[in-house]
C-alpha positions as CSV (number, residue, x, y, z in Angstrom):
1,M,83.4,147.2,120.3
2,T,86.6,145.5,118.2
3,S,86.9,147.3,115.1
4,S,86.8,145.4,111.5
5,A,90.2,145.5,111.3
6,Q,90.9,143.4,114.4
7,Q,88.3,140.6,113.5
8,P,89.1,137.2,112.6
9,D,89.6,136.0,109.2
10,P,86.1,134.3,108.2
11,W,87.8,132.6,105.3
12,R,88.3,128.8,105.2
13,H,89.3,127.1,102.4
14,A,87.1,124.4,101.0
15,E,89.4,121.5,98.9
16,L,87.6,120.0,95.8
17,H,90.2,117.9,94.4
18,C,91.9,115.1,97.0
19,L,92.8,111.3,96.5
20,T,93.0,109.0,99.1
21,N,94.8,106.4,99.3
22,F,92.3,104.1,97.9
23,T,93.5,105.3,94.4
24,F,95.8,102.6,94.6
25,L,99.1,103.3,94.2
26,R,98.5,107.1,93.4
27,G,97.3,108.7,97.0
28,A,99.8,108.9,99.7
29,S,97.7,109.3,102.6
30,H,95.0,107.6,104.4
31,P,91.4,109.2,104.3
32,E,91.6,109.4,107.9
33,E,94.9,111.5,107.9
34,L,93.1,113.9,105.1
35,V,90.3,114.4,107.5
36,Q,92.2,115.0,110.2
37,R,94.7,117.2,108.3
38,A,92.2,119.2,106.9
39,I,90.4,119.6,110.4
40,E,93.6,120.6,111.7
41,L,94.0,123.5,109.0
42,N,90.5,124.9,109.7
43,Y,89.2,123.7,106.5
44,Q,85.6,124.7,105.6
45,A,85.3,121.7,103.4
46,L,87.1,118.6,101.7
47,A,86.1,116.8,98.5
48,I,87.0,113.2,98.5
49,T,87.8,112.5,94.8
50,D,89.4,108.8,94.1
51,E,90.1,108.0,90.9
52,C,86.7,106.3,89.1
53,S,86.2,105.1,92.5
54,V,84.2,106.0,96.1
55,A,86.2,103.3,98.3
56,G,87.6,106.2,100.6
57,I,84.4,107.9,101.2
58,V,83.3,105.5,104.1
59,R,86.6,105.9,105.8
60,A,86.6,109.5,105.4
61,W,83.2,110.0,106.7
62,Q,83.5,107.6,109.9
63,A,86.8,109.5,110.5
64,L,84.9,112.9,110.3
65,Q,82.1,111.5,113.1
66,D,84.7,110.5,115.7
67,A,86.2,113.7,115.0
68,K,83.2,115.2,115.9
69,A,82.4,113.1,118.6
70,D,85.8,113.9,120.2
71,S,85.0,117.7,120.0
72,A,82.0,120.0,119.4
73,N,84.4,122.4,117.8
74,V,84.7,120.6,114.1
75,D,82.4,121.5,111.8
76,L,84.3,120.3,108.7
77,K,82.2,119.4,105.8
78,L,82.8,116.2,103.7
79,I,81.9,116.5,99.8
80,Y,81.7,113.2,97.6
81,G,83.2,113.1,94.4
82,T,85.4,111.2,91.8
83,E,88.2,112.1,89.3
84,L,88.3,110.5,86.0
85,H,91.1,110.8,82.7
86,W,90.2,111.1,79.4
87,H,93.3,111.5,77.4
88,D,94.9,114.4,78.9
89,H,91.7,115.7,80.6
90,C,91.2,115.7,84.3
91,L,87.5,116.0,85.2
92,V,86.3,115.8,89.0
93,L,82.8,115.3,89.5
94,L,80.9,116.2,92.5
95,A,77.8,115.3,94.3
96,P,75.8,118.0,95.6
97,D,72.6,115.9,96.6
98,K,71.4,112.0,96.7
99,P,70.8,111.9,93.3
100,A,73.8,113.2,91.8
101,Y,75.6,110.8,94.2
102,A,73.4,107.7,92.2
103,E,74.7,109.1,89.2
104,L,78.2,109.3,90.0
105,C,78.3,105.8,91.2
106,Q,76.5,104.4,87.9
107,L,78.8,106.3,86.1
108,I,81.7,104.6,87.9
109,T,80.3,101.5,87.4
110,H,79.9,102.2,83.3
111,C,83.7,103.2,83.3
112,R,84.8,100.3,85.2
113,Q,82.5,97.6,83.4
114,Q,83.8,98.7,79.9
115,A,87.4,97.6,80.9
116,E,89.2,94.8,82.2
117,K,89.1,94.8,86.2
118,G,91.5,97.5,87.8
119,S,91.1,99.6,84.7
120,Y,88.3,101.7,83.5
121,Q,87.3,103.7,80.3
122,L,85.6,107.2,79.7
123,D,83.3,107.3,77.5
124,P,82.6,111.2,77.2
125,D,79.2,111.1,75.4
126,N,78.0,109.2,79.2
127,L,78.9,112.5,80.9
128,F,76.2,114.0,79.7
129,N,73.7,112.1,80.9
130,L,74.6,113.7,84.1
131,Q,71.6,116.2,85.4
132,H,72.7,116.7,89.0
133,C,76.7,116.4,89.2
134,L,79.0,119.1,89.5
135,L,82.1,119.3,86.8
136,L,85.6,120.7,87.5
137,W,87.7,120.6,84.5
138,R,91.4,120.7,84.3
139,P,91.6,120.7,80.3
140,G,94.1,119.2,78.1
141,N,94.4,119.8,74.2
142,H,93.0,116.1,72.8
143,Q,90.0,117.2,71.0
144,F,89.3,119.8,73.0
145,S,86.8,121.6,70.7
146,T,84.4,118.8,70.4
147,L,84.5,118.1,74.6
148,A,84.3,121.6,75.3
149,K,81.3,122.0,72.7
150,S,79.4,119.2,74.5
151,I,81.0,119.8,78.4
152,N,79.6,123.4,77.6
153,Q,76.0,122.2,76.7
154,R,75.6,120.0,79.5
155,F,76.9,121.4,82.2
156,Y,77.4,125.3,81.8
157,N,74.8,128.1,82.4
158,P,75.6,131.5,82.5
159,D,73.1,132.0,85.9
160,E,75.7,131.0,88.7
161,Q,72.6,129.5,90.5
162,H,72.5,126.6,88.1
163,N,75.7,126.5,86.5
164,R,77.4,123.3,86.9
165,L,81.2,123.5,85.0
166,W,84.3,125.4,86.6
167,L,87.6,125.1,84.9
168,L,90.2,123.8,87.6
169,A,93.3,125.8,88.4
170,E,95.5,124.1,89.9
171,R,99.2,125.8,91.1
172,L,101.5,123.0,91.7
173,L,104.9,125.3,91.2
174,D,106.3,122.8,88.8
175,E,108.1,123.6,85.5
176,H,104.8,123.6,83.2
177,D,103.1,125.5,86.3
178,P,102.8,129.2,85.1
179,D,101.9,127.9,81.6
180,R,99.4,125.8,82.6
181,Y,97.6,127.8,84.9
182,Q,97.7,130.8,82.1
183,H,96.1,128.6,80.0
184,V,93.3,127.6,82.0
185,L,92.8,131.7,82.6
186,E,92.6,132.2,78.7
187,L,90.6,129.6,78.5
188,A,87.7,130.8,80.9
189,Q,88.0,134.2,79.1
190,Q,87.5,132.8,75.6
191,H,84.6,130.8,76.7
192,Q,83.4,132.7,79.5
193,W,83.3,129.8,81.9
194,P,83.7,130.4,85.6
195,V,87.2,129.1,87.5
196,T,87.8,127.8,90.7
197,C,90.5,126.2,92.2
198,G,92.2,122.8,93.8
199,N,95.5,121.4,94.7
200,D,95.4,117.6,93.4
201,V,95.9,116.1,96.8
202,H,97.8,113.3,97.3
203,L,99.1,113.8,100.6
204,H,98.0,115.1,103.6
205,I,101.5,116.3,104.4
206,P,104.3,116.9,102.2
207,Q,106.3,114.9,103.9
208,R,104.6,112.1,102.3
209,Q,106.1,112.9,99.0
210,P,108.7,110.1,99.4
211,L,106.2,107.1,99.8
212,Q,104.1,109.0,97.0
213,D,107.6,108.1,94.9
214,C,107.8,104.9,96.2
215,L,103.9,104.1,95.3
216,T,104.7,105.6,91.4
217,A,107.6,103.0,91.2
218,I,105.4,100.5,92.1
219,R,102.5,100.9,89.9
220,Y,105.3,101.2,87.1
221,N,107.1,98.3,88.0
222,Q,110.1,100.2,88.2
223,T,112.7,101.5,91.1
224,V,112.6,105.1,91.5
225,S,115.3,106.3,89.8
226,E,113.7,104.2,86.7
227,A,110.7,106.0,87.2
228,S,112.2,109.6,87.5
229,A,110.2,110.5,84.4
230,Q,106.4,109.6,86.0
231,L,107.5,111.1,89.7
232,Y,106.2,114.7,91.1
233,S,109.2,117.1,90.3
234,N,108.2,118.6,94.3
235,H,105.8,117.8,97.2
236,E,103.2,120.6,96.6
237,R,100.3,118.2,96.3
238,H,99.2,118.5,100.0
239,L,96.8,120.1,102.0
240,R,97.9,123.7,101.9
241,S,97.5,126.0,104.9
242,A,95.6,129.4,104.3
243,L,98.3,131.6,104.1
244,K,100.2,129.7,101.3
245,L,96.6,129.6,99.4
246,K,96.0,133.2,99.7
247,H,99.7,133.7,98.1
248,L,98.9,131.1,95.2
249,Y,95.8,132.1,94.4
250,P,93.5,135.3,94.0
251,A,90.6,135.7,96.4
252,E,87.7,135.1,93.6
253,L,89.2,131.7,92.7
254,L,89.2,130.9,96.6
255,S,85.7,132.3,97.7
256,R,84.6,130.2,94.3
257,S,85.8,127.0,96.0
258,Q,83.3,128.1,98.9
259,A,80.6,129.0,97.2
260,I,80.9,125.3,95.2
261,A,81.1,123.8,98.6
262,A,78.3,125.1,100.1
263,R,76.2,123.6,97.3
264,C,77.3,120.2,98.1
265,H,75.0,118.9,101.2
266,F,74.8,115.3,100.4
267,D,76.1,112.9,103.3
268,L,76.4,109.4,103.4
269,D,73.9,108.5,106.4
270,E,71.2,109.7,103.5
271,I,71.6,106.1,101.5
272,A,69.3,103.3,102.8
273,Y,69.7,99.8,102.3
274,H,66.2,97.9,101.7
275,Y,66.1,94.5,101.5
276,P,64.9,92.3,98.2
277,T,61.2,91.8,98.8
278,D,60.9,89.5,95.7
279,L,59.9,86.5,97.4
280,V,56.8,87.6,99.4
281,P,53.3,87.1,97.2
282,E,51.9,90.7,96.3
283,G,49.6,92.0,98.6
284,E,51.0,89.8,101.5
285,D,52.5,90.7,104.8
286,P,56.0,89.5,104.9
287,A,55.7,88.5,108.8
288,V,52.5,86.7,108.0
289,F,54.6,84.9,105.1
290,L,57.6,84.2,107.2
291,R,55.4,82.4,109.9
292,Q,54.0,80.3,107.5
293,L,57.4,78.8,106.0
294,V,58.5,78.9,109.7
295,E,55.5,76.7,110.4
296,T,56.0,74.7,107.6
297,G,59.7,73.8,108.5
298,Q,58.9,72.9,112.2
299,R,56.4,70.8,111.1
300,K,58.7,68.5,109.4
301,R,61.9,69.3,111.7
302,F,59.2,68.4,114.6
303,P,57.0,65.5,113.2
304,D,56.2,64.0,116.6
305,G,55.0,67.6,118.1
306,I,57.5,71.0,118.9
307,P,58.3,71.1,122.5
308,D,56.4,74.0,124.6
309,K,60.1,75.7,125.0
310,V,61.2,75.5,121.6
311,Q,57.4,77.1,120.2
312,A,57.9,79.8,122.9
313,T,61.3,80.6,121.6
314,I,60.2,80.7,117.8
315,E,57.5,83.2,119.0
316,K,59.9,85.3,120.9
317,E,62.5,85.1,117.5
318,L,59.7,86.1,115.1
319,A,58.3,89.0,117.0
320,L,62.0,90.4,117.1
321,I,62.8,89.8,113.4
322,R,59.5,91.7,113.1
323,L,60.3,94.3,115.3
324,K,63.5,94.5,113.7
325,E,62.1,94.2,110.0
326,Y,64.1,91.3,109.0
327,E,61.6,89.1,107.6
328,H,63.0,89.7,104.1
329,Y,66.8,88.8,105.0
330,F,65.2,85.7,106.5
331,L,63.6,85.0,103.3
332,T,66.3,86.0,100.8
333,L,68.6,83.5,102.8
334,Y,66.1,80.7,103.0
335,D,65.2,81.2,99.0
336,I,68.9,80.8,98.0
337,V,69.3,77.6,100.6
338,R,66.4,76.4,99.3
339,F,67.4,76.1,95.5
340,A,70.9,74.8,96.9
341,R,68.9,71.6,98.7
342,A,66.8,71.4,95.7
343,Q,70.0,70.8,93.7
344,D,71.5,68.6,96.3
345,I,74.3,71.0,97.0
346,L,75.7,70.5,99.9
347,C,75.4,73.7,102.5
348,Q,75.2,74.7,105.7
349,G,74.7,77.8,108.1
350,R,77.2,78.1,111.0
351,G,78.2,80.9,113.3
352,S,75.7,82.6,115.4
353,A,72.7,81.9,113.1
354,A,73.0,78.3,114.9
355,N,71.4,79.7,118.1
356,S,68.2,80.5,115.7
357,V,65.3,78.1,115.9
358,V,63.7,80.1,113.1
359,C,67.0,79.6,110.8
360,Y,66.6,75.6,111.9
361,C,63.0,75.5,110.9
362,L,63.8,77.4,107.6
363,G,66.5,74.9,106.7
364,I,68.9,77.5,107.1
365,T,71.2,75.5,109.9
366,E,71.1,71.9,111.1
367,V,71.3,72.4,115.1
368,N,68.7,70.9,116.7
369,P,67.3,73.4,119.5
370,T,66.2,70.5,121.7
371,E,69.4,68.8,121.8
372,V,71.9,72.1,122.8
373,D,71.6,75.4,125.0
374,L,70.5,78.3,122.7
375,L,71.6,82.1,123.2
376,F,69.2,83.9,120.6
377,E,70.7,87.2,122.0
378,R,74.1,86.1,120.2
379,F,72.5,86.3,117.1
380,I,69.9,88.9,117.2
381,S,69.0,91.3,119.8
382,E,66.7,94.4,119.9
383,E,69.8,96.5,121.5
384,R,72.0,95.7,118.2
385,H,71.3,97.9,115.3
386,E,72.5,95.7,112.5
387,P,71.4,92.6,110.9
388,P,72.2,89.1,112.2
389,D,75.2,87.6,110.9
390,I,74.4,84.7,108.8
391,D,77.0,82.5,107.0
392,V,76.0,79.6,104.6
393,D,78.9,77.6,103.5
394,F,78.3,75.6,100.1
395,E,80.4,73.2,98.7
396,S,83.4,74.7,96.5
397,Q,83.2,72.6,93.6
398,R,79.0,73.6,93.0
399,R,79.5,77.5,94.7
400,E,79.6,78.5,91.1
401,E,75.6,77.3,90.4
402,V,74.1,78.9,93.6
403,I,76.1,82.4,92.5
404,Q,74.6,82.2,88.8
405,Y,71.2,81.0,90.5
406,I,71.7,84.7,92.5
407,Y,71.9,86.9,89.4
408,Q,69.3,85.0,87.8
409,R,67.4,85.2,90.4
410,Y,67.5,89.0,91.4
411,G,69.6,90.3,88.4
412,R,73.2,91.7,87.9
413,E,71.7,95.6,88.4
414,R,70.5,94.1,92.0
415,A,73.6,91.6,92.9
416,A,77.0,91.7,93.1
417,L,80.0,90.2,94.5
418,A,81.4,91.9,97.5
419,A,85.0,93.5,97.2
420,T,87.9,92.8,99.4
421,V,90.5,95.1,99.9
422,T,94.0,93.6,100.3
423,T,96.3,95.7,102.1
424,Y,99.7,95.9,102.6
425,R,101.1,93.6,105.0
426,P,104.8,93.1,106.0
427,K,106.2,90.8,102.9
428,S,104.5,92.6,100.5
429,A,105.4,95.7,101.9
430,V,109.2,94.8,102.2
431,R,109.2,93.1,99.0
432,D,107.8,96.1,97.1
433,V,109.1,98.8,98.8
434,G,112.9,97.1,98.4
435,K,112.1,96.5,94.8
436,A,111.3,100.2,94.3
437,L,114.2,101.5,95.9
438,G,116.6,99.2,94.1
439,L,117.9,97.6,97.3
440,N,119.6,93.7,96.7
441,L,116.8,91.3,95.5
442,M,118.0,88.3,96.5
443,Q,119.0,89.7,100.0
444,L,115.5,90.9,100.1
445,E,113.8,87.2,99.4
446,H,116.1,86.1,102.1
447,V,114.7,88.4,104.8
448,I,111.4,88.1,103.9
449,A,111.9,84.1,103.8
450,N,112.8,84.7,107.3
451,F,109.6,86.6,108.6
452,G,107.7,85.2,111.9
453,W,106.9,85.7,115.4
454,R,108.2,89.3,115.0
455,Y,104.9,90.4,112.7
456,R,103.1,90.9,116.3
457,N,105.3,93.8,117.0
458,K,107.3,96.6,115.1
459,R,110.6,95.4,116.6
460,W,111.2,93.8,113.1
461,L,111.3,96.8,111.2
462,D,114.8,98.0,113.1
463,D,116.0,94.6,111.4
464,L,115.3,96.4,108.0
465,I,118.5,98.0,108.4
466,D,120.7,95.3,107.2
467,P,124.0,96.3,105.8
468,R,123.2,93.1,103.3
469,L,120.0,94.7,101.7
470,G,122.1,98.3,100.3
471,H,124.2,101.4,101.2
472,S,123.7,102.7,104.8
473,H,121.8,105.9,103.3
474,Q,119.2,103.9,101.7
475,L,118.2,101.6,104.6
476,Q,116.9,104.2,107.2
477,A,114.4,105.1,104.1
478,F,113.5,101.6,103.1
479,R,112.7,101.4,107.0
480,D,110.5,104.5,107.0
481,R,108.5,103.9,103.6
482,V,107.8,100.0,104.7
483,E,106.3,101.3,108.0
484,E,104.1,103.6,106.2
485,I,103.4,101.8,103.6
486,L,101.9,99.3,106.2
487,G,98.0,98.6,106.1
488,F,97.6,100.6,102.7
489,P,95.2,99.6,100.5
490,R,96.9,97.7,97.2
491,H,93.8,96.2,95.4
492,L,90.2,95.2,95.4
493,S,89.8,91.3,95.5
494,Q,86.5,89.4,95.0
495,H,85.0,87.8,98.0
496,V,84.7,84.3,97.5
497,G,81.0,84.3,97.9
498,G,79.7,87.3,100.0
499,F,76.6,88.7,97.7
500,V,75.1,92.1,98.4
501,I,71.4,92.1,96.8
502,T,69.3,95.0,97.2
503,E,65.7,95.7,96.7
504,G,66.5,98.6,94.0
505,L,69.6,99.3,91.4
506,L,72.7,98.3,93.1
507,A,74.7,100.9,91.2
508,D,72.6,104.1,93.1
509,L,74.2,103.2,96.2
510,V,77.4,101.7,95.2
511,P,79.9,101.5,91.8
512,I,80.2,97.8,90.7
513,E,83.0,97.0,88.9
514,N,84.1,93.6,86.6
515,A,85.1,90.5,88.6
516,A,88.2,88.8,88.0
């Protein structure tokens, strides 16, 4: 029998405060890199808490699923949350369950909609509507007493099982670290609040700090030298080893982070999307209603009678649509196209939807199935567990009319334009990193202007070590930072016409922010 002294240490860290590169120009690691590093360090849990955003959580979730598929030994727990700043206070909110996740998305939506695109504004009063979220608070000094009183009333409970408030102590080992840490401990003692620990993670490994410096300079539109006051003084905001964590924090704080993580059991696979059901009359079967519309459409499309082969195809399509429960999807598109045609707005479905006779009969597409060979399985099949891709183009000059109809029909609480992620590509990476490192701007633009076929491989990166751009000691760093930043998200953009329309409140599933 093995003695207790020889047992392996059961403690595993739960990191509760971590930014990805979806906290644009702050986080310096991809969600996938952070998940992989947490697995390597044998973490119990990792909370993804991007600033006023949940944009990084899907990639983190997928990275974890891939890791679990590769190894049965992976048991990292992902926790979903967000970081919010109010003056000098930092508030980290975690979602322990599905209602808390909905609260989180609603709060982010409210903060984003109170400000211009790309920024947010937190009203502390909105925190006090949160009934499910857990709050980790790294306190500042601005209006502390007022904020403390309100937070204490809403979040603190002396019963540990029902408490939702912890002060957040973060040992960052800079010049202010001792005073900041002591301040948190004193506040905890004064107010009888529990304390937990975090590491304000921006990097999966400390070697990413030079890139984080570049990102900070880009954010402030300065060179790294000019932005020195805004840069972190060290590389401590990374995922730390168990040995280092035990050296920095008392066991009580580390254990409390584990206990908080244990209370968080929400996972993204609990979220379910539901199509809007508005078009189906109350009490009527959606499959029956869709069939009626198809039959009405086929009489218009085939006034002389429908060929037996086409009729058989319709029956096959309708049966599969019913099996996959896609009726409301087709009905929603039918409604939008019907509006456009009624307003003489040119529109036409394209892509694989042209293989559907149902789409043709509903007026979504214009491909006559009697004149072409259709392959419906390209459009929808029983084996694929995803809805068919129906793209409808509307004339650009009148697209806004269609957008406004969708908002009017479904409401802004249930409909929103999809966001797209603008990422760093070679030209933008070279330009932004070069400026941040203070390279010769005229020569930089000359290099960018001569980019071409070299995009197809990474040999062009070696060409960046060009004496015309700057001093030799800068050029290797320039090349390395450009390579690291490629593919990083830069900002969110607005899709030209891609909509998300839901049956319930969209902000229960994902945050909504103002368009450009």
